[in-house]
Jmol script that loads the backbone (N, CA, C; Angstrom):
load data "model"
ATOM      1  N   MET A   1     166.846  -5.317 -61.614  1.00  0.00           N
ATOM      2  CA  MET A   1     167.402  -6.594 -62.028  1.00  0.00           C
ATOM      3  C   MET A   1     168.619  -6.338 -62.917  1.00  0.00           C
ATOM      4  N   SER A   2     169.666  -7.052 -62.667  1.00  0.00           N
ATOM      5  CA  SER A   2     170.889  -6.863 -63.450  1.00  0.00           C
ATOM      6  C   SER A   2     170.986  -7.907 -64.561  1.00  0.00           C
ATOM      7  N   GLU A   3     171.837  -7.574 -65.524  1.00  0.00           N
ATOM      8  CA  GLU A   3     172.047  -8.490 -66.647  1.00  0.00           C
ATOM      9  C   GLU A   3     173.473  -8.367 -67.152  1.00  0.00           C
ATOM     10  N   VAL A   4     173.922  -9.408 -67.817  1.00  0.00           N
ATOM     11  CA  VAL A   4     175.218  -9.374 -68.479  1.00  0.00           C
ATOM     12  C   VAL A   4     175.010  -8.722 -69.836  1.00  0.00           C
ATOM     13  N   LEU A   5     175.783  -7.687 -70.103  1.00  0.00           N
ATOM     14  CA  LEU A   5     175.687  -6.968 -71.373  1.00  0.00           C
ATOM     15  C   LEU A   5     176.674  -7.500 -72.401  1.00  0.00           C
ATOM     16  N   VAL A   6     177.906  -7.785 -71.958  1.00  0.00           N
ATOM     17  CA  VAL A   6     178.944  -8.288 -72.850  1.00  0.00           C
ATOM     18  C   VAL A   6     179.812  -9.277 -72.085  1.00  0.00           C
ATOM     19  N   ASP A   7     180.009 -10.473 -72.645  1.00  0.00           N
ATOM     20  CA  ASP A   7     181.021 -11.427 -72.172  1.00  0.00           C
ATOM     21  C   ASP A   7     182.229 -11.225 -73.073  1.00  0.00           C
ATOM     22  N   PHE A   8     183.334 -10.779 -72.506  1.00  0.00           N
ATOM     23  CA  PHE A   8     184.520 -10.487 -73.314  1.00  0.00           C
ATOM     24  C   PHE A   8     185.340 -11.749 -73.550  1.00  0.00           C
ATOM     25  N   ASP A   9     185.953 -11.831 -74.729  1.00  0.00           N
ATOM     26  CA  ASP A   9     186.841 -12.936 -75.067  1.00  0.00           C
ATOM     27  C   ASP A   9     188.215 -12.766 -74.427  1.00  0.00           C
ATOM     28  N   ALA A  10     188.509 -11.566 -73.985  1.00  0.00           N
ATOM     29  CA  ALA A  10     189.830 -11.243 -73.431  1.00  0.00           C
ATOM     30  C   ALA A  10     190.065 -11.960 -72.107  1.00  0.00           C
ATOM     31  N   THR A  11     191.323 -12.222 -71.835  1.00  0.00           N
ATOM     32  CA  THR A  11     191.748 -12.677 -70.521  1.00  0.00           C
ATOM     33  C   THR A  11     192.682 -11.615 -69.972  1.00  0.00           C
ATOM     34  N   ILE A  12     192.415 -11.178 -68.749  1.00  0.00           N
ATOM     35  CA  ILE A  12     193.209 -10.144 -68.105  1.00  0.00           C
ATOM     36  C   ILE A  12     194.053 -10.814 -67.025  1.00  0.00           C
ATOM     37  N   VAL A  13     195.345 -10.515 -67.006  1.00  0.00           N
ATOM     38  CA  VAL A  13     196.244 -11.095 -66.019  1.00  0.00           C
ATOM     39  C   VAL A  13     196.430 -10.098 -64.879  1.00  0.00           C
ATOM     40  N   GLY A  14     196.140 -10.543 -63.662  1.00  0.00           N
ATOM     41  CA  GLY A  14     196.280  -9.695 -62.485  1.00  0.00           C
ATOM     42  C   GLY A  14     197.719  -9.593 -62.029  1.00  0.00           C
ATOM     43  N   PRO A  15     197.979  -8.724 -61.050  1.00  0.00           N
ATOM     44  CA  PRO A  15     199.341  -8.496 -60.580  1.00  0.00           C
ATOM     45  C   PRO A  15     200.003  -9.742 -59.979  1.00  0.00           C
ATOM     46  N   ASP A  16     199.198 -10.683 -59.490  1.00  0.00           N
ATOM     47  CA  ASP A  16     199.759 -11.905 -58.909  1.00  0.00           C
ATOM     48  C   ASP A  16     199.820 -13.052 -59.918  1.00  0.00           C
ATOM     49  N   GLY A  17     199.492 -12.766 -61.184  1.00  0.00           N
ATOM     50  CA  GLY A  17     199.520 -13.793 -62.225  1.00  0.00           C
ATOM     51  C   GLY A  17     198.199 -14.497 -62.440  1.00  0.00           C
ATOM     52  N   THR A  18     197.212 -14.226 -61.591  1.00  0.00           N
ATOM     53  CA  THR A  18     195.890 -14.835 -61.771  1.00  0.00           C
ATOM     54  C   THR A  18     195.282 -14.329 -63.068  1.00  0.00           C
ATOM     55  N   ARG A  19     194.673 -15.239 -63.819  1.00  0.00           N
ATOM     56  CA  ARG A  19     194.035 -14.887 -65.086  1.00  0.00           C
ATOM     57  C   ARG A  19     192.532 -14.718 -64.830  1.00  0.00           C
ATOM     58  N   TRP A  20     191.969 -13.647 -65.389  1.00  0.00           N
ATOM     59  CA  TRP A  20     190.581 -13.281 -65.148  1.00  0.00           C
ATOM     60  C   TRP A  20     189.818 -13.127 -66.464  1.00  0.00           C
ATOM     61  N   THR A  21     188.562 -13.526 -66.458  1.00  0.00           N
ATOM     62  CA  THR A  21     187.667 -13.328 -67.586  1.00  0.00           C
ATOM     63  C   THR A  21     186.662 -12.240 -67.207  1.00  0.00           C
ATOM     64  N   PRO A  22     186.609 -11.147 -67.976  1.00  0.00           N
ATOM     65  CA  PRO A  22     185.693 -10.051 -67.638  1.00  0.00           C
ATOM     66  C   PRO A  22     184.360 -10.129 -68.367  1.00  0.00           C
ATOM     67  N   ARG A  23     183.369  -9.480 -67.768  1.00  0.00           N
ATOM     68  CA  ARG A  23     182.095  -9.273 -68.422  1.00  0.00           C
ATOM     69  C   ARG A  23     181.506  -7.959 -67.912  1.00  0.00           C
ATOM     70  N   ALA A  24     180.861  -7.238 -68.817  1.00  0.00           N
ATOM     71  CA  ALA A  24     180.205  -5.982 -68.466  1.00  0.00           C
ATOM     72  C   ALA A  24     178.765  -6.297 -68.078  1.00  0.00           C
ATOM     73  N   CYS A  25     178.358  -5.743 -66.963  1.00  0.00           N
ATOM     74  CA  CYS A  25     177.015  -5.986 -66.445  1.00  0.00           C
ATOM     75  C   CYS A  25     176.335  -4.660 -66.140  1.00  0.00           C
ATOM     76  N   GLY A  26     175.040  -4.700 -65.992  1.00  0.00           N
ATOM     77  CA  GLY A  26     174.327  -3.485 -65.651  1.00  0.00           C
ATOM     78  C   GLY A  26     172.909  -3.748 -65.231  1.00  0.00           C
ATOM     79  N   GLY A  27     172.282  -2.687 -64.768  1.00  0.00           N
ATOM     80  CA  GLY A  27     170.894  -2.767 -64.341  1.00  0.00           C
ATOM     81  C   GLY A  27     170.378  -1.382 -64.007  1.00  0.00           C
ATOM     82  N   ILE A  28     169.105  -1.327 -63.680  1.00  0.00           N
ATOM     83  CA  ILE A  28     168.476  -0.054 -63.343  1.00  0.00           C
ATOM     84  C   ILE A  28     168.816   0.296 -61.898  1.00  0.00           C
ATOM     85  N   ALA A  29     169.318   1.517 -61.703  1.00  0.00           N
ATOM     86  CA  ALA A  29     169.638   2.005 -60.361  1.00  0.00           C
ATOM     87  C   ALA A  29     168.362   2.533 -59.693  1.00  0.00           C
ATOM     88  N   ASP A  30     168.482   2.821 -58.404  1.00  0.00           N
ATOM     89  CA  ASP A  30     167.339   3.331 -57.648  1.00  0.00           C
ATOM     90  C   ASP A  30     166.789   4.642 -58.215  1.00  0.00           C
ATOM     91  N   ASP A  31     167.646   5.420 -58.862  1.00  0.00           N
ATOM     92  CA  ASP A  31     167.209   6.704 -59.417  1.00  0.00           C
ATOM     93  C   ASP A  31     166.606   6.579 -60.819  1.00  0.00           C
ATOM     94  N   GLY A  32     166.463   5.352 -61.322  1.00  0.00           N
ATOM     95  CA  GLY A  32     165.858   5.118 -62.628  1.00  0.00           C
ATOM     96  C   GLY A  32     166.832   5.132 -63.787  1.00  0.00           C
ATOM     97  N   LEU A  33     168.080   5.531 -63.541  1.00  0.00           N
ATOM     98  CA  LEU A  33     169.100   5.478 -64.583  1.00  0.00           C
ATOM     99  C   LEU A  33     169.701   4.075 -64.622  1.00  0.00           C
ATOM    100  N   TRP A  34     170.402   3.771 -65.694  1.00  0.00           N
ATOM    101  CA  TRP A  34     171.053   2.475 -65.845  1.00  0.00           C
ATOM    102  C   TRP A  34     172.508   2.609 -65.429  1.00  0.00           C
ATOM    103  N   GLU A  35     172.979   1.699 -64.560  1.00  0.00           N
ATOM    104  CA  GLU A  35     174.366   1.729 -64.127  1.00  0.00           C
ATOM    105  C   GLU A  35     175.080   0.487 -64.634  1.00  0.00           C
ATOM    106  N   GLY A  36     176.380   0.645 -64.887  1.00  0.00           N
ATOM    107  CA  GLY A  36     177.178  -0.464 -65.392  1.00  0.00           C
ATOM    108  C   GLY A  36     178.404  -0.686 -64.548  1.00  0.00           C
ATOM    109  N   TRP A  37     178.849  -1.923 -64.473  1.00  0.00           N
ATOM    110  CA  TRP A  37     180.045  -2.317 -63.743  1.00  0.00           C
ATOM    111  C   TRP A  37     180.679  -3.485 -64.476  1.00  0.00           C
ATOM    112  N   ILE A  38     181.878  -3.842 -64.047  1.00  0.00           N
ATOM    113  CA  ILE A  38     182.592  -4.959 -64.663  1.00  0.00           C
ATOM    114  C   ILE A  38     182.778  -6.049 -63.616  1.00  0.00           C
ATOM    115  N   GLU A  39     182.444  -7.269 -63.974  1.00  0.00           N
ATOM    116  CA  GLU A  39     182.672  -8.433 -63.115  1.00  0.00           C
ATOM    117  C   GLU A  39     183.800  -9.264 -63.709  1.00  0.00           C
ATOM    118  N   PHE A  40     184.607  -9.853 -62.843  1.00  0.00           N
ATOM    119  CA  PHE A  40     185.723 -10.691 -63.256  1.00  0.00           C
ATOM    120  C   PHE A  40     185.635 -12.023 -62.533  1.00  0.00           C
ATOM    121  N   ALA A  41     185.835 -13.103 -63.272  1.00  0.00           N
ATOM    122  CA  ALA A  41     185.913 -14.444 -62.688  1.00  0.00           C
ATOM    123  C   ALA A  41     187.304 -14.990 -62.982  1.00  0.00           C
ATOM    124  N   SER A  42     187.948 -15.529 -61.957  1.00  0.00           N
ATOM    125  CA  SER A  42     189.246 -16.156 -62.212  1.00  0.00           C
ATOM    126  C   SER A  42     189.010 -17.349 -63.126  1.00  0.00           C
ATOM    127  N   THR A  43     189.962 -17.617 -64.001  1.00  0.00           N
ATOM    128  CA  THR A  43     189.750 -18.679 -64.989  1.00  0.00           C
ATOM    129  C   THR A  43     189.659 -20.057 -64.341  1.00  0.00           C
ATOM    130  N   ASP A  44     190.147 -20.187 -63.099  1.00  0.00           N
ATOM    131  CA  ASP A  44     189.993 -21.474 -62.408  1.00  0.00           C
ATOM    132  C   ASP A  44     188.665 -21.557 -61.661  1.00  0.00           C
ATOM    133  N   GLY A  45     187.881 -20.463 -61.704  1.00  0.00           N
ATOM    134  CA  GLY A  45     186.543 -20.465 -61.113  1.00  0.00           C
ATOM    135  C   GLY A  45     186.476 -20.293 -59.610  1.00  0.00           C
ATOM    136  N   THR A  46     187.593 -20.004 -58.972  1.00  0.00           N
ATOM    137  CA  THR A  46     187.598 -19.932 -57.508  1.00  0.00           C
ATOM    138  C   THR A  46     187.338 -18.545 -56.944  1.00  0.00           C
ATOM    139  N   ARG A  47     187.483 -17.498 -57.775  1.00  0.00           N
ATOM    140  CA  ARG A  47     187.325 -16.134 -57.268  1.00  0.00           C
ATOM    141  C   ARG A  47     186.482 -15.307 -58.220  1.00  0.00           C
ATOM    142  N   HIS A  48     185.720 -14.383 -57.631  1.00  0.00           N
ATOM    143  CA  HIS A  48     184.916 -13.423 -58.394  1.00  0.00           C
ATOM    144  C   HIS A  48     185.060 -12.062 -57.727  1.00  0.00           C
ATOM    145  N   VAL A  49     185.324 -11.043 -58.527  1.00  0.00           N
ATOM    146  CA  VAL A  49     185.374  -9.669 -58.034  1.00  0.00           C
ATOM    147  C   VAL A  49     184.636  -8.786 -59.016  1.00  0.00           C
ATOM    148  N   ARG A  50     184.265  -7.600 -58.560  1.00  0.00           N
ATOM    149  CA  ARG A  50     183.594  -6.657 -59.442  1.00  0.00           C
ATOM    150  C   ARG A  50     183.980  -5.241 -59.058  1.00  0.00           C
ATOM    151  N   THR A  51     183.820  -4.362 -59.996  1.00  0.00           N
ATOM    152  CA  THR A  51     184.056  -2.956 -59.732  1.00  0.00           C
ATOM    153  C   THR A  51     182.808  -2.361 -59.086  1.00  0.00           C
ATOM    154  N   THR A  52     182.962  -1.176 -58.565  1.00  0.00           N
ATOM    155  CA  THR A  52     181.795  -0.390 -58.221  1.00  0.00           C
ATOM    156  C   THR A  52     181.242   0.160 -59.531  1.00  0.00           C
ATOM    157  N   ARG A  53     180.257   1.011 -59.472  1.00  0.00           N
ATOM    158  CA  ARG A  53     179.666   1.568 -60.693  1.00  0.00           C
ATOM    159  C   ARG A  53     180.738   2.237 -61.543  1.00  0.00           C
ATOM    160  N   GLU A  54     180.810   1.842 -62.804  1.00  0.00           N
ATOM    161  CA  GLU A  54     181.751   2.417 -63.770  1.00  0.00           C
ATOM    162  C   GLU A  54     181.100   3.500 -64.619  1.00  0.00           C
ATOM    163  N   THR A  55     179.792   3.405 -64.813  1.00  0.00           N
ATOM    164  CA  THR A  55     179.079   4.392 -65.630  1.00  0.00           C
ATOM    165  C   THR A  55     177.626   4.438 -65.220  1.00  0.00           C
ATOM    166  N   GLU A  56     176.979   5.519 -65.581  1.00  0.00           N
ATOM    167  CA  GLU A  56     175.536   5.650 -65.416  1.00  0.00           C
ATOM    168  C   GLU A  56     175.003   6.261 -66.712  1.00  0.00           C
ATOM    169  N   GLN A  57     174.001   5.609 -67.283  1.00  0.00           N
ATOM    170  CA  GLN A  57     173.464   6.007 -68.581  1.00  0.00           C
ATOM    171  C   GLN A  57     171.949   6.180 -68.482  1.00  0.00           C
ATOM    172  N   PRO A  58     171.357   6.966 -69.386  1.00  0.00           N
ATOM    173  CA  PRO A  58     169.920   7.229 -69.296  1.00  0.00           C
ATOM    174  C   PRO A  58     169.022   6.048 -69.682  1.00  0.00           C
ATOM    175  N   ASN A  59     169.570   5.077 -70.443  1.00  0.00           N
ATOM    176  CA  ASN A  59     168.732   3.944 -70.864  1.00  0.00           C
ATOM    177  C   ASN A  59     169.616   2.729 -71.159  1.00  0.00           C
ATOM    178  N   ARG A  60     168.961   1.589 -71.357  1.00  0.00           N
ATOM    179  CA  ARG A  60     169.693   0.334 -71.577  1.00  0.00           C
ATOM    180  C   ARG A  60     170.514   0.374 -72.857  1.00  0.00           C
ATOM    181  N   ASP A  61     169.983   0.935 -73.918  1.00  0.00           N
ATOM    182  CA  ASP A  61     170.713   0.984 -75.184  1.00  0.00           C
ATOM    183  C   ASP A  61     172.037   1.739 -75.029  1.00  0.00           C
ATOM    184  N   ASP A  62     172.009   2.866 -74.325  1.00  0.00           N
ATOM    185  CA  ASP A  62     173.240   3.624 -74.104  1.00  0.00           C
ATOM    186  C   ASP A  62     174.214   2.852 -73.225  1.00  0.00           C
ATOM    187  N   LEU A  63     173.688   2.118 -72.260  1.00  0.00           N
ATOM    188  CA  LEU A  63     174.561   1.301 -71.409  1.00  0.00           C
ATOM    189  C   LEU A  63     175.207   0.185 -72.224  1.00  0.00           C
ATOM    190  N   ALA A  64     174.432  -0.467 -73.083  1.00  0.00           N
ATOM    191  CA  ALA A  64     174.986  -1.526 -73.930  1.00  0.00           C
ATOM    192  C   ALA A  64     176.035  -0.959 -74.881  1.00  0.00           C
ATOM    193  N   TYR A  65     175.803   0.224 -75.402  1.00  0.00           N
ATOM    194  CA  TYR A  65     176.785   0.874 -76.275  1.00  0.00           C
ATOM    195  C   TYR A  65     178.085   1.127 -75.518  1.00  0.00           C
ATOM    196  N   TRP A  66     177.989   1.620 -74.287  1.00  0.00           N
ATOM    197  CA  TRP A  66     179.172   1.827 -73.441  1.00  0.00           C
ATOM    198  C   TRP A  66     179.933   0.499 -73.299  1.00  0.00           C
ATOM    199  N   ALA A  67     179.205  -0.558 -72.986  1.00  0.00           N
ATOM    200  CA  ALA A  67     179.845  -1.857 -72.724  1.00  0.00           C
ATOM    201  C   ALA A  67     180.575  -2.391 -73.954  1.00  0.00           C
ATOM    202  N   THR A  68     180.007  -2.199 -75.131  1.00  0.00           N
ATOM    203  CA  THR A  68     180.646  -2.738 -76.334  1.00  0.00           C
ATOM    204  C   THR A  68     181.892  -1.958 -76.735  1.00  0.00           C
ATOM    205  N   GLY A  69     182.084  -0.780 -76.177  1.00  0.00           N
ATOM    206  CA  GLY A  69     183.248   0.029 -76.514  1.00  0.00           C
ATOM    207  C   GLY A  69     184.427  -0.117 -75.570  1.00  0.00           C
ATOM    208  N   LEU A  70     184.316  -0.982 -74.582  1.00  0.00           N
ATOM    209  CA  LEU A  70     185.403  -1.125 -73.608  1.00  0.00           C
ATOM    210  C   LEU A  70     186.605  -1.818 -74.239  1.00  0.00           C
ATOM    211  N   THR A  71     187.785  -1.288 -73.964  1.00  0.00           N
ATOM    212  CA  THR A  71     189.023  -1.812 -74.532  1.00  0.00           C
ATOM    213  C   THR A  71     189.766  -2.684 -73.534  1.00  0.00           C
ATOM    214  N   GLN A  72     190.768  -3.389 -74.025  1.00  0.00           N
ATOM    215  CA  GLN A  72     191.624  -4.212 -73.170  1.00  0.00           C
ATOM    216  C   GLN A  72     192.247  -3.356 -72.066  1.00  0.00           C
ATOM    217  N   VAL A  73     192.733  -2.177 -72.427  1.00  0.00           N
ATOM    218  CA  VAL A  73     193.369  -1.290 -71.437  1.00  0.00           C
ATOM    219  C   VAL A  73     192.361  -0.880 -70.368  1.00  0.00           C
ATOM    220  N   TYR A  74     191.129  -0.564 -70.778  1.00  0.00           N
ATOM    221  CA  TYR A  74     190.095  -0.201 -69.805  1.00  0.00           C
ATOM    222  C   TYR A  74     189.830  -1.371 -68.863  1.00  0.00           C
ATOM    223  N   LEU A  75     189.715  -2.579 -69.419  1.00  0.00           N
ATOM    224  CA  LEU A  75     189.435  -3.758 -68.597  1.00  0.00           C
ATOM    225  C   LEU A  75     190.575  -4.038 -67.623  1.00  0.00           C
ATOM    226  N   GLU A  76     191.812  -3.810 -68.046  1.00  0.00           N
ATOM    227  CA  GLU A  76     192.951  -3.985 -67.147  1.00  0.00           C
ATOM    228  C   GLU A  76     192.851  -3.019 -65.971  1.00  0.00           C
ATOM    229  N   GLY A  77     192.506  -1.765 -66.245  1.00  0.00           N
ATOM    230  CA  GLY A  77     192.330  -0.793 -65.173  1.00  0.00           C
ATOM    231  C   GLY A  77     191.171  -1.150 -64.262  1.00  0.00           C
ATOM    232  N   ALA A  78     190.090  -1.647 -64.857  1.00  0.00           N
ATOM    233  CA  ALA A  78     188.923  -2.046 -64.066  1.00  0.00           C
ATOM    234  C   ALA A  78     189.263  -3.211 -63.137  1.00  0.00           C
ATOM    235  N   LEU A  79     190.073  -4.151 -63.617  1.00  0.00           N
ATOM    236  CA  LEU A  79     190.484  -5.249 -62.742  1.00  0.00           C
ATOM    237  C   LEU A  79     191.272  -4.705 -61.555  1.00  0.00           C
ATOM    238  N   GLY A  80     192.168  -3.770 -61.802  1.00  0.00           N
ATOM    239  CA  GLY A  80     192.913  -3.160 -60.704  1.00  0.00           C
ATOM    240  C   GLY A  80     191.984  -2.513 -59.689  1.00  0.00           C
ATOM    241  N   ARG A  81     190.973  -1.798 -60.160  1.00  0.00           N
ATOM    242  CA  ARG A  81     190.010  -1.175 -59.252  1.00  0.00           C
ATOM    243  C   ARG A  81     189.229  -2.220 -58.482  1.00  0.00           C
ATOM    244  N   ALA A  82     188.827  -3.295 -59.157  1.00  0.00           N
ATOM    245  CA  ALA A  82     188.048  -4.342 -58.498  1.00  0.00           C
ATOM    246  C   ALA A  82     188.860  -5.050 -57.417  1.00  0.00           C
ATOM    247  N   LEU A  83     190.136  -5.261 -57.683  1.00  0.00           N
ATOM    248  CA  LEU A  83     190.981  -5.953 -56.703  1.00  0.00           C
ATOM    249  C   LEU A  83     191.339  -5.055 -55.528  1.00  0.00           C
ATOM    250  N   GLU A  84     191.367  -3.741 -55.731  1.00  0.00           N
ATOM    251  CA  GLU A  84     191.704  -2.811 -54.659  1.00  0.00           C
ATOM    252  C   GLU A  84     190.550  -2.556 -53.714  1.00  0.00           C
ATOM    253  N   SER A  85     189.318  -2.597 -54.211  1.00  0.00           N
ATOM    254  CA  SER A  85     188.165  -2.272 -53.368  1.00  0.00           C
ATOM    255  C   SER A  85     187.747  -3.493 -52.559  1.00  0.00           C
ATOM    256  N   PRO A  86     187.113  -3.238 -51.413  1.00  0.00           N
ATOM    257  CA  PRO A  86     186.616  -4.371 -50.623  1.00  0.00           C
ATOM    258  C   PRO A  86     185.629  -5.182 -51.440  1.00  0.00           C
ATOM    259  N   ARG A  87     185.661  -6.467 -51.264  1.00  0.00           N
ATOM    260  CA  ARG A  87     184.795  -7.361 -52.037  1.00  0.00           C
ATOM    261  C   ARG A  87     183.347  -7.118 -51.687  1.00  0.00           C
ATOM    262  N   ARG A  88     182.557  -6.834 -52.726  1.00  0.00           N
ATOM    263  CA  ARG A  88     181.108  -6.736 -52.593  1.00  0.00           C
ATOM    264  C   ARG A  88     180.512  -7.873 -53.391  1.00  0.00           C
ATOM    265  N   PRO A  89     179.465  -8.493 -52.886  1.00  0.00           N
ATOM    266  CA  PRO A  89     178.850  -9.531 -53.708  1.00  0.00           C
ATOM    267  C   PRO A  89     178.255  -8.923 -54.963  1.00  0.00           C
ATOM    268  N   SER A  90     178.416  -9.599 -56.070  1.00  0.00           N
ATOM    269  CA  SER A  90     177.816  -9.134 -57.313  1.00  0.00           C
ATOM    270  C   SER A  90     176.335  -9.483 -57.295  1.00  0.00           C
ATOM    271  N   PRO A  91     175.540  -8.822 -58.119  1.00  0.00           N
ATOM    272  CA  PRO A  91     174.125  -9.173 -58.189  1.00  0.00           C
ATOM    273  C   PRO A  91     173.907 -10.648 -58.503  1.00  0.00           C
ATOM    274  N   SER A  92     174.791 -11.242 -59.313  1.00  0.00           N
ATOM    275  CA  SER A  92     174.625 -12.671 -59.613  1.00  0.00           C
ATOM    276  C   SER A  92     174.911 -13.513 -58.377  1.00  0.00           C
ATOM    277  N   ASP A  93     175.833 -13.066 -57.502  1.00  0.00           N
ATOM    278  CA  ASP A  93     176.068 -13.765 -56.238  1.00  0.00           C
ATOM    279  C   ASP A  93     174.801 -13.731 -55.384  1.00  0.00           C
ATOM    280  N   LEU A  94     174.152 -12.579 -55.363  1.00  0.00           N
ATOM    281  CA  LEU A  94     172.950 -12.419 -54.531  1.00  0.00           C
ATOM    282  C   LEU A  94     171.816 -13.290 -55.037  1.00  0.00           C
ATOM    283  N   ARG A  95     171.698 -13.417 -56.368  1.00  0.00           N
ATOM    284  CA  ARG A  95     170.631 -14.275 -56.924  1.00  0.00           C
ATOM    285  C   ARG A  95     170.882 -15.737 -56.588  1.00  0.00           C
ATOM    286  N   ALA A  96     172.148 -16.141 -56.472  1.00  0.00           N
ATOM    287  CA  ALA A  96     172.478 -17.543 -56.213  1.00  0.00           C
ATOM    288  C   ALA A  96     172.210 -17.921 -54.762  1.00  0.00           C
ATOM    289  N   SER A  97     172.073 -16.932 -53.886  1.00  0.00           N
ATOM    290  CA  SER A  97     171.861 -17.207 -52.456  1.00  0.00           C
ATOM    291  C   SER A  97     170.477 -17.725 -52.185  1.00  0.00           C
TER     292      SER A  97
END
end "model"
wireframe off; spacefill off
backbone 0.3
color backbone group
């Protein structure tokens, strides 16, 4: 089961001018470790993208620590990665189905 670890106050502007709100998410992977990724929602609510796994940590506390240390520059790079990769539904998309 996945969860939102951090909702960031930052707004990230994409290459086409779209404004995105990021949040760090994570959950237990099949191997028992905790994996984290970044989800982005366009501020107009019409688009959602996410990165592939950004980190893998031994427990939830370490994953939450990773998430709280993410910087604006890191989030900008993560948005670029999310926009470049093929769209995968986020775990929250799957729960809404």
